[in-house]
Every structure is written in structure tokens, then in C-alpha cells.
KEGU-973697 format. One record per residue: chain; x, y, z of N, C-alpha, C in turn; residue number from 0. Coordinates in steps of 0.001 Angstrom, whole numbers, m for minus. Example, Ala and Ser with C-alpha at 12.3 -4.5 7.8 and 13.67 -1.06 7.14 Angstrom:
BEGIN
<"A"; <13190; m5690; 7800>; <12300; m4500; 7800>; <13200; m3300; 7800>; 0>
<"A"; <12850; m2250; 7080>; <13670; m1060; 7140>; <12900; 30; 7870>; 1>
END
This chain:
BEGIN
<"A"; <m48207; m10146; m78142>; <m48165; m8911; m77430>; <m46635; m8694; m77153>; 0>
<"A"; <m45984; m7779; m77298>; <m44748; m7630; m77019>; <m44864; m7307; m75400>; 1>
<"A"; <m43817; m7499; m74863>; <m43661; m7255; m73302>; <m43127; m5892; m72497>; 2>
<"A"; <m43561; m4709; m72164>; <m43248; m3795; m72079>; <m42214; m3446; m70611>; 3>
<"A"; <m40946; m3018; m70627>; <m40182; m3268; m69721>; <m40334; m1846; m69202>; 4>
<"A"; <m41108; m1463; m68285>; <m41676; m285; m67701>; <m41275; 262; m66362>; 5>
<"A"; <m41072; m1237; m65374>; <m40476; m992; m64603>; <m39016; m1346; m64471>; 6>
<"A"; <m38280; m354; m63288>; <m36975; m407; m63135>; <m36540; m1965; m62633>; 7>
<"A"; <m37038; m2817; m61849>; <m36811; m3876; m60957>; <m37075; m5261; m61993>; 8>
<"A"; <m38129; m5069; m63522>; <m38680; m5808; m64390>; <m37380; m5774; m65261>; 9>
<"A"; <m36887; m4472; m65454>; <m35660; m4749; m66588>; <m34622; m5080; m65808>; 10>
<"A"; <m34136; m5009; m64448>; <m33124; m5504; m63965>; <m32956; m6752; m63973>; 11>
<"A"; <m34274; m7603; m63373>; <m34068; m9059; m63493>; <m34146; m9750; m64642>; 12>
<"A"; <m34850; m9121; m65673>; <m34929; m9733; m67012>; <m33230; m9704; m67981>; 13>
<"A"; <m32866; m8283; m67461>; <m31292; m8087; m67975>; <m30693; m9356; m67504>; 14>
<"A"; <m30748; m9649; m66608>; <m29883; m10836; m65394>; <m29888; m12125; m66252>; 15>
<"A"; <m31572; m12097; m66426>; <m31822; m13374; m67290>; <m31484; m13803; m68435>; 16>
<"A"; <m31117; m12476; m69279>; <m30840; m12413; m70542>; <m29325; m13231; m70454>; 17>
<"A"; <m28474; m12199; m69188>; <m26854; m12180; m69351>; <m26683; m13981; m68838>; 18>
<"A"; <m27293; m14269; m68347>; <m27280; m15861; m67532>; <m27385; m16917; m68739>; 19>
<"A"; <m28376; m16578; m69275>; <m28992; m17472; m70169>; <m27739; m17612; m71496>; 20>
<"A"; <m27514; m16585; m71635>; <m26433; m16288; m72880>; <m25421; m16835; m72412>; 21>
<"A"; <m24767; m16589; m71067>; <m23651; m17277; m70105>; <m23741; m18971; m70653>; 22>
<"A"; <m25265; m19162; m70458>; <m24906; m20686; m70830>; <m25032; m21705; m72024>; 23>
<"A"; <m24566; m20736; m73101>; <m24349; m20973; m74204>; <m23028; m21370; m74694>; 24>
<"A"; <m22501; m21929; m76048>; <m21194; m21993; m76396>; <m20258; m21056; m76148>; 25>
<"A"; <m20655; m19909; m76032>; <m19843; m18636; m75887>; <m20323; m17535; m74767>; 26>
<"A"; <m19682; m17298; m73709>; <m19991; m16744; m72766>; <m19095; m15795; m72099>; 27>
<"A"; <m19287; m15563; m70566>; <m18152; m14301; m70182>; <m17063; m15269; m69826>; 28>
<"A"; <m17060; m16659; m69586>; <m15865; m17057; m69404>; <m15809; m18313; m69883>; 29>
<"A"; <m15997; m18367; m71300>; <m16350; m19371; m71835>; <m16257; m19125; m73380>; 30>
<"A"; <m15794; m19752; m74000>; <m15423; m20273; m75592>; <m15852; m21394; m76216>; 31>
<"A"; <m15785; m21447; m77533>; <m15958; m23042; m78208>; <m15322; m24276; m77597>; 32>
<"A"; <m13903; m23762; m77055>; <m13112; m24914; m76724>; <m13119; m25333; m75591>; 33>
<"A"; <m13707; m23981; m74624>; <m14101; m24428; m72896>; <m15187; m25114; m73270>; 34>
<"A"; <m16211; m24729; m73758>; <m17511; m25546; m73902>; <m17454; m27059; m74108>; 35>
<"A"; <m16954; m27620; m74934>; <m16521; m28380; m75577>; <m15680; m29241; m74505>; 36>
<"A"; <m14877; m28797; m73834>; <m14211; m29313; m72651>; <m15142; m29562; m71541>; 37>
<"A"; <m15934; m28752; m71009>; <m16482; m28978; m70009>; <m18139; m29195; m70190>; 38>
<"A"; <m18650; m28388; m70990>; <m20263; m28466; m70762>; <m21057; m29231; m72141>; 39>
<"A"; <m20263; m29733; m72959>; <m21039; m30411; m74127>; <m21620; m31465; m73247>; 40>
<"A"; <m21273; m32095; m72466>; <m22361; m33466; m72039>; <m23158; m33243; m71035>; 41>
<"A"; <m23436; m31828; m70716>; <m24145; m31615; m69410>; <m25372; m31288; m70141>; 42>
<"A"; <m26394; m31746; m69761>; <m28069; m31373; m69854>; <m28501; m30281; m68985>; 43>
<"A"; <m29478; m29879; m69476>; <m29961; m28658; m68526>; <m31129; m29224; m67615>; 44>
<"A"; <m31518; m28913; m66527>; <m32315; m29164; m65721>; <m33602; m29373; m66137>; 45>
<"A"; <m34710; m30335; m66357>; <m35853; m30181; m66998>; <m37150; m29924; m65757>; 46>
<"A"; <m36651; m29836; m64537>; <m37597; m29584; m63459>; <m38006; m28085; m63426>; 47>
<"A"; <m39192; m27758; m63520>; <m39684; m26151; m63405>; <m39387; m25349; m61955>; 48>
<"A"; <m39216; m25909; m61167>; <m38204; m25616; m59983>; <m37551; m26637; m59067>; 49>
<"A"; <m36660; m26447; m58391>; <m35826; m27354; m57870>; <m35845; m26533; m55729>; 50>
<"A"; <m36300; m27932; m55364>; <m36518; m27254; m53589>; <m34826; m27197; m53085>; 51>
<"A"; <m35057; m26084; m52644>; <m33242; m26089; m52257>; <m33317; m26388; m50152>; 52>
<"A"; <m34419; m26799; m49801>; <m34420; m26836; m48278>; <m34257; m25445; m47381>; 53>
<"A"; <m33953; m25729; m46412>; <m33676; m24680; m45294>; <m32644; m24104; m45737>; 54>
<"A"; <m32665; m23000; m46504>; <m31418; m22248; m47060>; <m30681; m21464; m45956>; 55>
<"A"; <m31280; m21338; m44738>; <m30255; m20771; m43352>; <m28935; m21886; m43647>; 56>
<"A"; <m28938; m22748; m43911>; <m27823; m23506; m43576>; <m26088; m22880; m44581>; 57>
<"A"; <m26845; m22046; m45484>; <m25953; m21439; m46252>; <m25442; m19746; m45860>; 58>
<"A"; <m26392; m19785; m44901>; <m25483; m18546; m44176>; <m23965; m18533; m44270>; 59>
<"A"; <m23259; m17562; m44185>; <m21846; m17870; m43921>; <m21048; m18673; m42817>; 60>
<"A"; <m21822; m18067; m41471>; <m21513; m18834; m40285>; <m21858; m20474; m40113>; 61>
<"A"; <m23166; m20488; m40709>; <m23480; m21884; m40603>; <m22816; m22839; m41411>; 62>
<"A"; <m22449; m22303; m42704>; <m22070; m23057; m43795>; <m20410; m23327; m43602>; 63>
<"A"; <m19930; m22050; m42879>; <m18527; m22924; m42409>; <m18391; m23816; m41195>; 64>
<"A"; <m19339; m23621; m40649>; <m19018; m24773; m39008>; <m19685; m26175; m39698>; 65>
<"A"; <m20666; m26329; m41022>; <m20810; m27740; m41103>; <m19807; m27854; m42236>; 66>
<"A"; <m19001; m26903; m42967>; <m18115; m27508; m43553>; <m16698; m28110; m42714>; 67>
<"A"; <m16622; m27460; m42072>; <m15365; m28223; m40844>; <m15603; m29261; m40275>; 68>
<"A"; <m17030; m29291; m39718>; <m17367; m30583; m39139>; <m17212; m31911; m40166>; 69>
<"A"; <m17914; m31500; m41425>; <m17978; m32604; m42662>; <m16463; m33140; m43040>; 70>
<"A"; <m15591; m31963; m43202>; <m13967; m32011; m43173>; <m13347; m32740; m42316>; 71>
<"A"; <m13670; m32238; m41009>; <m12868; m33299; m39921>; <m13232; m34375; m39710>; 72>
<"A"; <m14279; m35080; m39983>; <m15283; m36475; m40010>; <m14339; m37190; m41367>; 73>
<"A"; <m14136; m36557; m42542>; <m13884; m37305; m43808>; <m12938; m38415; m43416>; 74>
<"A"; <m12909; m39194; m44344>; <m12087; m40352; m44089>; <m10787; m40088; m45000>; 75>
<"A"; <m9624; m39883; m44618>; <m8314; m39301; m45398>; <m8023; m40427; m46119>; 76>
<"A"; <m7664; m40147; m47465>; <m6798; m40697; m48367>; <m5746; m40126; m48803>; 77>
<"A"; <m4278; m41098; m48987>; <m3627; m40060; m49456>; <m3247; m40366; m50958>; 78>
<"A"; <m3988; m41066; m52007>; <m3871; m41447; m53231>; <m5423; m41131; m53993>; 79>
<"A"; <m5460; m40433; m55111>; <m6868; m40775; m56013>; <m6919; m42022; m56247>; 80>
<"A"; <m6128; m43203; m56376>; <m6411; m44284; m56494>; <m7337; m44695; m55597>; 81>
<"A"; <m7023; m44462; m54390>; <m7791; m44846; m53331>; <m9168; m44930; m53007>; 82>
<"A"; <m9478; m44041; m54043>; <m11267; m43683; m54086>; <m12238; m44424; m54549>; 83>
<"A"; <m11576; m45874; m55299>; <m12280; m46717; m55774>; <m12297; m48108; m54537>; 84>
<"A"; <m12023; m47740; m53745>; <m12061; m48836; m52454>; <m13248; m48158; m51351>; 85>
<"A"; <m13921; m46976; m51505>; <m15175; m46614; m50915>; <m16266; m45916; m51527>; 86>
<"A"; <m17549; m46696; m50992>; <m18931; m45760; m51387>; <m19669; m45252; m50515>; 87>
<"A"; <m20406; m44023; m50855>; <m21364; m43692; m49567>; <m20516; m43054; m48570>; 88>
<"A"; <m19448; m42630; m48707>; <m18583; m42220; m47963>; <m18191; m40680; m47979>; 89>
<"A"; <m17814; m39983; m46663>; <m17342; m38812; m46872>; <m15900; m38954; m46808>; 90>
<"A"; <m15051; m38244; m47967>; <m13362; m39080; m47967>; <m12986; m36985; m48232>; 91>
<"A"; <m11519; m37358; m47732>; <m10530; m35985; m47757>; <m9438; m36348; m48419>; 92>
<"A"; <m9038; m36039; m49682>; <m7828; m36172; m50478>; <m6884; m34778; m50421>; 93>
<"A"; <m5774; m34612; m49838>; <m5128; m33839; m50134>; <m3945; m33513; m50875>; 94>
<"A"; <m3288; m32112; m51391>; <m2301; m32368; m52310>; <m1373; m31146; m52133>; 95>
<"A"; <m121; m31431; m52372>; <731; m30254; m52385>; <632; m29222; m53334>; 96>
<"A"; <181; m28152; m52701>; <m79; m26738; m53675>; <311; m25459; m52976>; 97>
<"A"; <1343; m24602; m53400>; <1468; m23471; m52368>; <822; m22165; m52116>; 98>
<"A"; <m170; m22418; m53574>; <m920; m20862; m53615>; <m2183; m21480; m54714>; 99>
<"A"; <m3295; m20452; m54596>; <m4432; m21027; m55555>; <m3557; m20611; m57026>; 100>
<"A"; <m2828; m19998; m57449>; <m2088; m19956; m58655>; <m1284; m20904; m59195>; 101>
<"A"; <m1173; m21825; m58076>; <34; m22868; m58332>; <m722; m23809; m59296>; 102>
<"A"; <328; m24310; m60340>; <m526; m24834; m61690>; <m528; m26304; m61283>; 103>
<"A"; <m360; m26805; m60366>; <m362; m28096; m59582>; <m2097; m28332; m59851>; 104>
<"A"; <m3047; m27807; m59793>; <m4579; m28012; m59846>; <m4610; m28104; m61488>; 105>
<"A"; <m4288; m26890; m61940>; <m4664; m27121; m63284>; <m4129; m28294; m64254>; 106>
<"A"; <m2738; m28498; m64115>; <m1767; m29500; m64536>; <m2370; m31138; m64396>; 107>
<"A"; <m2406; m30810; m62987>; <m2702; m32509; m62505>; <m4121; m32708; m61984>; 108>
<"A"; <m4640; m32204; m60804>; <m5578; m32412; m60193>; <m7354; m32305; m60828>; 109>
<"A"; <m7197; m31223; m61438>; <m8358; m30747; m62215>; <m8423; m31911; m63389>; 110>
<"A"; <m7612; m31918; m64341>; <m7964; m33268; m65567>; <m8395; m34673; m65107>; 111>
<"A"; <m7601; m34691; m63906>; <m7880; m36283; m62888>; <m9363; m36331; m63095>; 112>
<"A"; <m9923; m35085; m62370>; <m11642; m35211; m62133>; <m12452; m34625; m63550>; 113>
<"A"; <m11689; m34106; m64363>; <m12827; m33248; m64736>; <m13588; m32249; m64648>; 114>
<"A"; <m12565; m31531; m63790>; <m12983; m30208; m63250>; <m12725; m29481; m63826>; 115>
<"A"; <m13157; m27906; m63212>; <m12762; m26738; m64116>; <m11379; m26307; m63866>; 116>
<"A"; <m10427; m25809; m64483>; <m9014; m25886; m64536>; <m8423; m24663; m63545>; 117>
<"A"; <m9337; m23682; m63107>; <m8911; m22843; m62470>; <m9122; m22466; m60931>; 118>
<"A"; <m8358; m22765; m60006>; <m9317; m22517; m58538>; <m10008; m21960; m58015>; 119>
<"A"; <m9021; m20102; m58453>; <m10165; m19414; m57791>; <m11570; m18981; m58870>; 120>
<"A"; <m11892; m19469; m59524>; <m13292; m19357; m60490>; <m14093; m20803; m60247>; 121>
<"A"; <m13565; m21605; m59480>; <m14512; m23129; m59576>; <m15568; m22690; m58760>; 122>
<"A"; <m16769; m22639; m58876>; <m17678; m22352; m57797>; <m17912; m23505; m56610>; 123>
<"A"; <m17161; m24332; m56738>; <m17302; m25127; m55311>; <m16003; m24900; m54477>; 124>
<"A"; <m15222; m24214; m54877>; <m14173; m23738; m53870>; <m14408; m22840; m53128>; 125>
<"A"; <m13981; m23434; m51535>; <m14150; m22895; m50238>; <m12708; m22365; m49679>; 126>
<"A"; <m12205; m21120; m49942>; <m10949; m20873; m49272>; <m9751; m22323; m49693>; 127>
<"A"; <m10071; m22522; m51168>; <m8972; m23325; m51773>; <m9699; m24999; m51847>; 128>
<"A"; <m10422; m25271; m50780>; <m10859; m26649; m50823>; <m12153; m27135; m51862>; 129>
<"A"; <m11892; m27655; m52444>; <m13047; m28260; m53660>; <m13521; m29065; m53041>; 130>
<"A"; <m15461; m29239; m52902>; <m16186; m30248; m52462>; <m16618; m30600; m53632>; 131>
<"A"; <m16751; m31853; m53948>; <m17658; m32685; m55371>; <m18029; m33917; m54434>; 132>
<"A"; <m19084; m34118; m55661>; <m19475; m35503; m55451>; <m18772; m36096; m56544>; 133>
<"A"; <m18222; m37459; m56035>; <m17339; m38201; m56719>; <m17972; m39609; m56859>; 134>
<"A"; <m19188; m40074; m57835>; <m19792; m41586; m58060>; <m20399; m41425; m56487>; 135>
<"A"; <m20435; m42236; m55867>; <m21552; m42319; m54918>; <m20886; m41421; m53584>; 136>
<"A"; <m19563; m41198; m53079>; <m18966; m40399; m52423>; <m18853; m38744; m52410>; 137>
<"A"; <m19093; m38236; m51209>; <m18694; m36201; m51463>; <m17300; m36878; m50656>; 138>
<"A"; <m16488; m35661; m51463>; <m15164; m35688; m51694>; <m14406; m34309; m51193>; 139>
<"A"; <m13748; m34064; m50350>; <m12837; m32941; m50307>; <m11620; m32939; m50950>; 140>
<"A"; <m11316; m32190; m51724>; <m9998; m31914; m52397>; <m9727; m30839; m52046>; 141>
<"A"; <m8260; m31098; m51043>; <m7742; m30062; m49968>; <m6243; m29464; m50460>; 142>
<"A"; <m6069; m28396; m50740>; <m4562; m27942; m51347>; <m3650; m27843; m49888>; 143>
<"A"; <m2440; m28348; m49717>; <m1672; m27459; m48558>; <m1625; m26199; m48243>; 144>
<"A"; <m2119; m25020; m49106>; <m2112; m24177; m48827>; <m3243; m23841; m47730>; 145>
<"A"; <m4110; m24549; m47760>; <m5440; m24319; m46510>; <m5155; m25384; m45526>; 146>
<"A"; <m3788; m25843; m45162>; <m3843; m26557; m44135>; <m3994; m25573; m42723>; 147>
<"A"; <m3474; m24335; m43132>; <m3540; m23631; m41894>; <m4839; m22960; m41322>; 148>
<"A"; <m5795; m23271; m42478>; <m7160; m23080; m41981>; <m7931; m24180; m41264>; 149>
<"A"; <m7533; m25572; m42259>; <m8542; m26839; m41925>; <m7372; m28147; m41242>; 150>
<"A"; <m6305; m27548; m40875>; <m5378; m28538; m40303>; <m4987; m29601; m41437>; 151>
<"A"; <m3528; m30347; m41145>; <m3029; m31300; m42118>; <m3066; m32739; m41387>; 152>
<"A"; <m3558; m33145; m42504>; <m3880; m34799; m42000>; <m2345; m35692; m41644>; 153>
<"A"; <m2283; m36755; m40840>; <m1445; m37558; m40521>; <m974; m38408; m41941>; 154>
<"A"; <7; m38573; m42442>; <535; m39366; m43327>; <589; m38813; m44556>; 155>
<"A"; <959; m39400; m45542>; <1207; m38698; m47006>; <450; m37909; m47549>; 156>
<"A"; <1178; m36686; m48196>; <538; m36069; m48996>; <548; m35733; m50263>; 157>
<"A"; <m501; m36194; m51394>; <m488; m36502; m52701>; <477; m35243; m53331>; 158>
<"A"; <863; m35653; m54481>; <1600; m34731; m55521>; <1025; m34743; m56415>; 159>
<"A"; <1610; m33771; m57461>; <1133; m33645; m58632>; <1307; m35267; m59475>; 160>
<"A"; <2127; m35893; m59196>; <2566; m37240; m59966>; <1798; m37935; m59445>; 161>
<"A"; <927; m38325; m58311>; <m53; m39065; m57955>; <m1204; m39083; m59189>; 162>
<"A"; <m1356; m37824; m59809>; <m2764; m37704; m60887>; <m2423; m37957; m62092>; 163>
<"A"; <m872; m38414; m62329>; <m728; m38931; m63709>; <m1431; m40015; m64258>; 164>
<"A"; <m1608; m40000; m65743>; <m1734; m41244; m65959>; <m473; m42099; m66267>; 165>
<"A"; <293; m41902; m65978>; <1903; m42513; m66300>; <1585; m43820; m64690>; 166>
<"A"; <839; m43325; m63807>; <1018; m44534; m63005>; <236; m45891; m63321>; 167>
<"A"; <m459; m45607; m64586>; <m980; m46873; m64780>; <398; m47804; m65688>; 168>
<"A"; <804; m46930; m66220>; <2552; m47380; m67012>; <3175; m47996; m65804>; 169>
<"A"; <3279; m47353; m64554>; <4046; m47716; m63555>; <3727; m48949; m63110>; 170>
<"A"; <1947; m49329; m63056>; <1537; m50262; m62330>; <2136; m51394; m63377>; 171>
<"A"; <2014; m51138; m64601>; <2386; m52446; m65610>; <3373; m52756; m65697>; 172>
<"A"; <4809; m52069; m65142>; <6016; m52193; m65346>; <6066; m53141; m63804>; 173>
<"A"; <5656; m53495; m63111>; <5912; m54016; m61727>; <5436; m55237; m61903>; 174>
<"A"; <6155; m56114; m60802>; <5838; m57454; m60826>; <5112; m57820; m59196>; 175>
<"A"; <4044; m57716; m59455>; <2912; m57846; m57991>; <3095; m59251; m57605>; 176>
<"A"; <3699; m59336; m56577>; <3651; m60745; m56034>; <3158; m60903; m54848>; 177>
<"A"; <2357; m62144; m54468>; <1569; m62147; m53029>; <2863; m63131; m51875>; 178>
<"A"; <2765; m62500; m51447>; <3717; m62906; m50473>; <3144; m64288; m49708>; 179>
<"A"; <4329; m64781; m49114>; <4053; m66157; m48325>; <3826; m65628; m46918>; 180>
<"A"; <2646; m66241; m46070>; <2430; m65812; m44611>; <3514; m65280; m43613>; 181>
<"A"; <3492; m64332; m43414>; <4715; m63710; m42504>; <5741; m63535; m43067>; 182>
<"A"; <5636; m62988; m44359>; <6887; m62653; m45032>; <6970; m61022; m45664>; 183>
<"A"; <7949; m60719; m45173>; <8190; m59362; m45937>; <8287; m58850; m47040>; 184>
<"A"; <8189; m57984; m47671>; <8232; m58079; m49158>; <9736; m57615; m49867>; 185>
<"A"; <10780; m57129; m49149>; <11975; m57265; m49014>; <12112; m58827; m49643>; 186>
<"A"; <12318; m59668; m48702>; <11830; m61177; m49040>; <11612; m61506; m50391>; 187>
<"A"; <10285; m61648; m50341>; <9622; m62203; m51318>; <10065; m61761; m52774>; 188>
<"A"; <10351; m60091; m52767>; <10965; m59442; m54166>; <12154; m60529; m54317>; 189>
<"A"; <12927; m60564; m53694>; <14602; m61241; m53715>; <14454; m62608; m54242>; 190>
<"A"; <13313; m63326; m53326>; <13204; m64702; m53869>; <12716; m65039; m54919>; 191>
<"A"; <11749; m63858; m55413>; <10922; m64277; m56705>; <12199; m64169; m57776>; 192>
<"A"; <12994; m63204; m57774>; <14323; m62894; m58842>; <15351; m62041; m57866>; 193>
<"A"; <16356; m62647; m58098>; <17847; m61336; m57750>; <17628; m60281; m58204>; 194>
<"A"; <16805; m60253; m59401>; <17188; m58621; m59951>; <15796; m57826; m59923>; 195>
<"A"; <15248; m58568; m58796>; <13957; m57755; m58265>; <14154; m57143; m56933>; 196>
<"A"; <13537; m56069; m56407>; <13675; m55731; m55289>; <12377; m54945; m54967>; 197>
<"A"; <11631; m54818; m53817>; <10497; m54221; m53424>; <10643; m52446; m53737>; 198>
<"A"; <9261; m52102; m54534>; <9501; m50422; m54635>; <8545; m49658; m53417>; 199>
<"A"; <9048; m49673; m52221>; <8114; m48728; m51520>; <7286; m47897; m51817>; 200>
<"A"; <7795; m46886; m53086>; <6953; m45816; m53571>; <6137; m46055; m54508>; 201>
<"A"; <5866; m47362; m54846>; <4589; m47727; m55802>; <3655; m48561; m55054>; 202>
<"A"; <3600; m48946; m53309>; <2864; m49414; m52572>; <1399; m49068; m52901>; 203>
<"A"; <1418; m47632; m52914>; <196; m46987; m52683>; <m685; m47305; m54213>; 204>
<"A"; <108; m48034; m54791>; <m244; m47894; m56199>; <m1364; m49307; m56117>; 205>
<"A"; <m876; m50310; m55394>; <m1595; m51636; m55127>; <m2371; m51833; m53760>; 206>
<"A"; <m2472; m50707; m53237>; <m3152; m50506; m51755>; <m4760; m50262; m52325>; 207>
<"A"; <m5300; m51433; m52827>; <m6616; m51199; m53458>; <m7408; m52695; m53515>; 208>
<"A"; <m8720; m52572; m53282>; <m9453; m53707; m53192>; <m9169; m54554; m54428>; 209>
<"A"; <m9195; m54256; m55528>; <m8834; m54341; m57032>; <m7769; m55408; m57046>; 210>
<"A"; <m6575; m55140; m56580>; <m5032; m55552; m56899>; <m5406; m56605; m55817>; 211>
<"A"; <m5793; m56308; m54685>; <m5591; m57445; m53635>; <m6950; m58764; m54255>; 212>
<"A"; <m8045; m58409; m54818>; <m8934; m59635; m55155>; <m8114; m60211; m56615>; 213>
<"A"; <m7220; m59474; m57356>; <m6787; m60302; m58469>; <m5517; m61162; m57917>; 214>
<"A"; <m5115; m61089; m56483>; <m4018; m61806; m56244>; <m4279; m62934; m55321>; 215>
<"A"; <m5266; m62985; m54251>; <m5839; m62919; m53349>; <m7189; m63483; m53401>; 216>
<"A"; <m7748; m64965; m52464>; <m9255; m64888; m52552>; <m9772; m64348; m51235>; 217>
<"A"; <m10087; m63019; m51703>; <m10541; m61966; m50757>; <m12011; m62409; m50589>; 218>
<"A"; <m12360; m62378; m49299>; <m13853; m62776; m48867>; <m14732; m61461; m49038>; 219>
<"A"; <m13999; m60286; m48440>; <m14184; m58711; m48424>; <m13228; m58016; m48168>; 220>
<"A"; <m13231; m57056; m48431>; <m12056; m55558; m48097>; <m12599; m54808; m47307>; 221>
<"A"; <m11420; m54945; m46204>; <m11481; m54134; m45091>; <m10494; m53057; m45108>; 222>
<"A"; <m10663; m51504; m44652>; <m9565; m50788; m44015>; <m8933; m50961; m43037>; 223>
<"A"; <m7557; m50719; m43030>; <m7020; m51298; m41608>; <m5860; m50049; m41382>; 224>
<"A"; <m5102; m50348; m40469>; <m3611; m50094; m40302>; <m2670; m50712; m40024>; 225>
<"A"; <m1782; m50883; m40830>; <m573; m52012; m40103>; <936; m51841; m41132>; 226>
<"A"; <1671; m52235; m41046>; <2963; m52174; m41750>; <3169; m53344; m42481>; 227>
<"A"; <2053; m54392; m42523>; <2132; m55135; m43612>; <1208; m55354; m44316>; 228>
<"A"; <669; m53901; m44384>; <m429; m53858; m45533>; <m355; m53110; m46836>; 229>
<"A"; <m751; m53318; m48205>; <m2096; m53929; m48185>; <m1467; m55747; m47979>; 230>
<"A"; <m2983; m56375; m47623>; <m2403; m57640; m47031>; <m3864; m58297; m47288>; 231>
<"A"; <m3548; m59958; m47273>; <m4303; m61045; m47346>; <m4528; m61710; m45645>; 232>
<"A"; <m5624; m61663; m44940>; <m5518; m62781; m43668>; <m5462; m64107; m44078>; 233>
<"A"; <m4645; m64711; m44541>; <m4144; m66355; m44860>; <m4436; m67250; m43394>; 234>
<"A"; <m4309; m66645; m42012>; <m4180; m67527; m41436>; <m5906; m68261; m40804>; 235>
<"A"; <m5948; m69225; m40849>; <m7267; m70023; m40856>; <m7785; m69805; m39405>; 236>
<"A"; <m6801; m69579; m38717>; <m7384; m69275; m37599>; <m7946; m68225; m36937>; 237>
<"A"; <m7495; m67341; m37854>; <m7681; m65727; m37354>; <m9230; m65324; m37652>; 238>
<"A"; <m9639; m64395; m36527>; <m11040; m64129; m36586>; <m11410; m63279; m37895>; 239>
<"A"; <m10465; m62930; m38866>; <m10800; m62344; m39762>; <m10227; m63273; m40846>; 240>
<"A"; <m9814; m64428; m40957>; <m9330; m65108; m41833>; <m10172; m64974; m43476>; 241>
<"A"; <m9317; m64695; m44676>; <m10328; m64575; m45536>; <m10362; m62900; m46030>; 242>
<"A"; <m10368; m62166; m45017>; <m10360; m60743; m45579>; <m8966; m60093; m45966>; 243>
<"A"; <m9638; m59171; m46842>; <m7902; m58515; m47954>; <m8162; m57008; m47173>; 244>
<"A"; <m6924; m56429; m46602>; <m6721; m55632; m45684>; <m6208; m54706; m46732>; 245>
<"A"; <m6651; m53239; m46513>; <m6226; m52099; m47198>; <m5749; m51392; m46222>; 246>
<"A"; <m4415; m50708; m46447>; <m3957; m49673; m45625>; <m4925; m48459; m45783>; 247>
<"A"; <m5789; m47827; m44924>; <m6372; m46933; m44553>; <m5662; m45277; m45142>; 248>
<"A"; <m4532; m45334; m44806>; <m3605; m44063; m45115>; <m2578; m44849; m45785>; 249>
<"A"; <m1002; m44297; m45524>; <m171; m44607; m46530>; <777; m45910; m46099>; 250>
<"A"; <691; m46535; m46930>; <1242; m47990; m46459>; <2885; m47654; m46263>; 251>
<"A"; <3415; m48543; m45031>; <4605; m48132; m44327>; <6109; m48669; m44828>; 252>
<"A"; <5624; m49312; m45827>; <6955; m49500; m46549>; <7341; m51262; m46954>; 253>
<"A"; <8498; m51444; m47332>; <8390; m53073; m47604>; <8676; m54374; m46222>; 254>
<"A"; <9083; m53504; m45287>; <9828; m54487; m44820>; <8869; m55113; m43310>; 255>
<"A"; <7570; m54970; m43180>; <6547; m55070; m42344>; <6086; m56105; m42849>; 256>
<"A"; <5858; m57186; m41843>; <4959; m58704; m41890>; <4403; m58537; m40640>; 257>
<"A"; <3086; m59782; m40977>; <2627; m59929; m39653>; <2320; m61492; m39555>; 258>
<"A"; <1987; m62485; m38848>; <2116; m63891; m38410>; <794; m64208; m39193>; 259>
<"A"; <m267; m63465; m39189>; <m1114; m63862; m39764>; <m1943; m63344; m41219>; 260>
<"A"; <m641; m62647; m41686>; <m1240; m62300; m43301>; <209; m62656; m44233>; 261>
<"A"; <m692; m62428; m45367>; <293; m62774; m46655>; <69; m61155; m47220>; 262>
<"A"; <1272; m60611; m47624>; <1639; m59443; m47868>; <1066; m59452; m49462>; 263>
<"A"; <1089; m57986; m50260>; <660; m57978; m51667>; <1990; m57233; m51678>; 264>
<"A"; <3006; m57503; m52898>; <4464; m56853; m52897>; <4468; m56263; m54135>; 265>
<"A"; <4806; m55053; m54530>; <5371; m54359; m55683>; <7032; m54482; m55763>; 266>
<"A"; <7082; m55391; m56791>; <8496; m56041; m57045>; <8939; m54994; m58188>; 267>
<"A"; <10271; m54454; m58132>; <10024; m53921; m59663>; <12009; m54055; m59749>; 268>
END
């Protein structure tokens, strides 16, 4: 028996259902076949009849803003997307240089890296330009520099579009990565390795990962830390953290640093 749409609200909500259902297809209000294949083809519809959203008062604007700012202020700041691999089950913040929401940095560099929607004004998880997403087991805030007036500017280096280029892997392949002797800086280590090599301070962030340290040192575990000698391995057997690999928690501080108890990992070029 056909459904008779005689009530205004019945017609109204049924129309919304039709339009939203249609928008979930290959062609919709803001989507065509090309965009569908790029973003939605691998996503399955929720199979649960109903999803419990919890106490929704947290979504009221004042409550949401307060919680958003609190989470952002407590997030661990990382200066490069390559450092994401060093964390799990953490709240992280990654800032990038961008002068406005219309700036192509998001579309050209940041969004493709994460596989996110290419336009900031229309991405649903954007809040004053800040995009909040789950990345593997982490909660990640991706913050453009034009939002610093609202949410503050972190200390240390701000990522640029170049940090999100796949070419970073090419740069890594061109480096000669050397484990330094204990208490030696990277300028010394690279020049000792070869007279044609020099430490590339701009490439330090590329090797500031647990993966890179583990491939050159017998790391017992990886810790985040701060020091001009990092990334490094605690090579002094008399030190309390002997065997630990140290990842700089912000931006590595150059080639000249060294420490009496550690051996640096050096990017020579």
C-alpha cells in the first residue's frame, strides 16, 4: 500500500531523507563520479540501526568550544607529519603555514597527505580552520597559521607545504645517514665520513623518528625528549637511560649539538 504524505512535517522530513540519501550516491550536491572515486568509494555505510551519541549537550557551542580549546592546549606538538609514526593513543597537534582558508596549501599539500577533503571551508570537521581527525590510534588537530590568533602559536618550527610532499622520501634516499661516535656533533661526523659530505640541518626532521634510530642503533625503546644532540642514542652504559633512543619532541636544533652520554644520528649530504 503506498504511503500517503498528507502531513507537512512528514513531507518535510521525508524530503530531507530523499535528498540526503541521494547525496550519498555517486552524484550529489557537492560530488561527482571523480570525487566519489577519490573519497567515498572505499567507505561502507554504517550497518547499525542506531548509534548512541551520548550526552549531546557537549555539542552546544560554548561547551564544544571550551572542550576543543582544552584538548588543543593539551595536545603534543609535532613540527612534521613524519613524526606521527612516533605516537599512538595520543592527542597531537600539527601546524602548517597558511594565510587563509582559500590558501592552496591545504588543497595541494596537506589534504592529499591525509586523504582528506580538498577544501577547508567545506570539510565537516573544520572548526575555525582547524581540522580535527582520528589518525590511526591518535586524535590529531591540524592547525593552519591563520588560526593562531584564536588558538595560539606553538613554540618551534611550523610545517610548510614542502613537509607534506612525497619528495621527502626522495630526499631521505639521497642522504647518507650516519651514527655518530659518542659526544660528537654532526658537523664533525659528516666531514669525517667524507670530505664531500656536510650535515644537512634542514633534513634533521626527516630522521627524527624511532624507525630511523632503530635502523642505526640497538634501541631498547624510544623516548621523546628535548636536547640539541637529538635525535640520538644514549650510548653511555653508566647513564640511567642507557639503550634509549631519543626523539626530539619539537624541532631538532641543528648540527652542532652534542652530549657526553649520547651518539647522534646525522643526516649527511
